[in-house]
N, C-alpha and C positions, 0 to 999 in steps of 0.2 A: 700433474699435479705434481709427480715425481722428480722433472726437472726442476719444477721451484723451490724444491726443500722446504716447503713453508712448517717444516713439525720440530719438534727433539723427538718424537713415537711415537711409537702409532703401534696395534694390534693390524691383523689379517686372516678374516674369516673364509672358507668357500663361499664363492670361486676364483678366488685368486690371488690363491700362496701359490704355484708354481708363475705365474703371469709379474712379481715383481720383483722375483728374480733379478729379470734380466739387468734391471736400472738401479741393482747394485751395486754397491763398491769391497764389497769382502761377506762371505757368509761365513759360518759355524760348519765343523768337519759333519756333527750329527743332524743341519739341513740339507749337505749336500747331499751323507748319504741317503734321504729321505726325499728330497727332489719340492723340499715345500720348503716357507719361509713360513711363520707367523707374530714375527716381530722384528720390526725393527728399530733403531734408534740411529741418528742424526748425529754426530760428532765434528765437529767444525766443517760441514759441509759433507762426510761423507757418510754413506746410506752400511750403516749393517746391520745382518740381518741373521736371524735366529732362527730355530724351529726349537718351543721349546713344549710343543706337546709329549714330544721326548723321554723329558726329565718328570713330567708330568707321569705317563703308561707309568714307567721303570717306578717313579716311587709309589705308583698304587700297588704295582706286584712285588713289591720288597717290603710293605706295610705289610702283607696278607702271607709273608717270611713262607712263603711259597717259591723256592730254585724250578726255572727253566733250565737248568742243565743239565746236555744228556733226553730231554724231555723232547717227544716228538709234539710239536704244538702250528693247530691248526691257527688261520687267523682270515676271519668273515667279514666279506664285503670288500671293496674295490675302488671304494674315496677313498683319497689322502689320510683320514686315520692310517688305516689299510697300510699304509707302508709305514706308518709310523710303526706302529704295531709290529711289523717286521723286519726294521731296526733296533729295534730292544730287541726282540727272542733274542737275534741275530748276538748281538751286544753284551746279551744273559745266558752265552753259550748254549743254545737247545741246540738236541741234535740235530732237527730237521725242523722245518719252518713250513706249510702249507698256505697258501692262497685260495679263498673256495672266494666263489663269485653262481648267483642265479644266472647268467651266462656263461660261455664258455668263449674263451679267452683267452691270447696267448699269460703262459705264464700264471695260467689257471688255473683250477681244476674245478666242476661240480660240486653241490648235496649231494646228487644220487652220487659221483664217483668217490667222494671223502665217506656215503654211510659205504660204498659196497668194499673199496680196494684198502682203505682209511681209518678204518673202524678203532683202526688199535691206539687211535690218538692218544695223548695226554691231557693236552692244555689246551681251553680252547679263548679266543679272544676275540670278541663279538667288539665290529667298527661298524657295524650298519645303524640305520636308524633304526632298526626292527623292534619294538616295543616301545617308542619316543610318545609321549603324551603328545597329541590328542588322541597314536590310535593304541594302546596300550593292551592286554592281554595277547598281545601277540610273540613267536617267538622266530629266531632266525633257524633256528635247527633245533634235530631232535633229538634229547638227549638217551631215548633209549635207542636209537640206532649207532652209540657212539660209548659203548658199555668200559672200556678201561680210561673213560676224564678222572681225570685226577681235581684240578683246576675250573674254572667259568672268572671270565675277569666280560666283565661292557662298559664301553664305554657311554648309554647313557643313562642321564643320570635323574631324568625326570624321565616315567618316578624313581626315588631312589631305590626300589628294588625293582627289573624289570619280571618280566613273564619265564623268560630266562632264567634270572636269576632265583624268582621263587624253587621252578622246575628243580633246578641243582642242586639248594638246599635241601630240598624234600627226598633228596634221593645223599642228602649225606654229604653232600660234595662242595670244597670249600668255595664262594663265591662272593663276586662283590659286582659293586654298578663302579658310575666313574665319575661320582660328586670330585671324590679326591683326588683325580688325576684332574678333576677339570680346573681345583680349585691349586695344585703343586704347581701345575705351571701357567696360572697365573701369579703365582710367589715370583716362580723366575723370570717371568716379563717384569715384573716389577722392578725387580731386581737388575734386570737389564738397564731401562729408563732410569734407575737412580744411580745404578753405581755402589750398591749396596749388598748387602746380606742382608737376611730374616731366617732368622733361627728360627730353627723347627719347632720350637712348640708355642711359636705366636704362629707360625698356619694352621699347623696341628687347634689351638685357636681356632682358627677363624672356621677353618674348615669342622671343628665341633656346636660351633652355634651355626652354625648354616645348616649341618646335617637337623639339628632340636627342630629348628624353625621350617624345616621340610618333612617332620617325620609326623605319620595321624598315630595317635596316642588314642586305643580302644580300647575302655572298660567293660 
């Protein structure tokens, strides 16, 4: 498929975000730092790779006016999105960034270690599918054991408010789900596809429309 190059532009999803790299002629700096590509553009027979998830998560954090500068950040999960969160947190000048996984492996700590040794973490970024439809009502982390948390970002976008987000809001912690990240990474992908710029006002209108269509209204 990639040798034929019979396409103008494509999106790539798991589990192929790393596998495609060997077929590309060029990849962006953010894609290199994450070691994953989710957007490929064919320009005159040469394949250019990008990672728009980086911009999506960065936009989500910035939209909430939460600063990661000099903060202790814990990234939950060990999939491709965790690498994105790690890169974004470092880009936003976090003091330290921990990777947390259910299984002990190189470069990661366990949830028990998070609670026991790093309970002073201030920012949580969840990149696990925990709480995603249809397995709602569960949370990747116990906020009761992390008393210093100031903000929670969840890549889960269905439901709009996962149990993790609801638990955080109940504690008056700034918290937001991943729908804006999903929309903004798609906006950047379209910009790469069409070599154009999309106004932030247009992107925000798209987000607002999708959010309204997914929101439950209870009287």
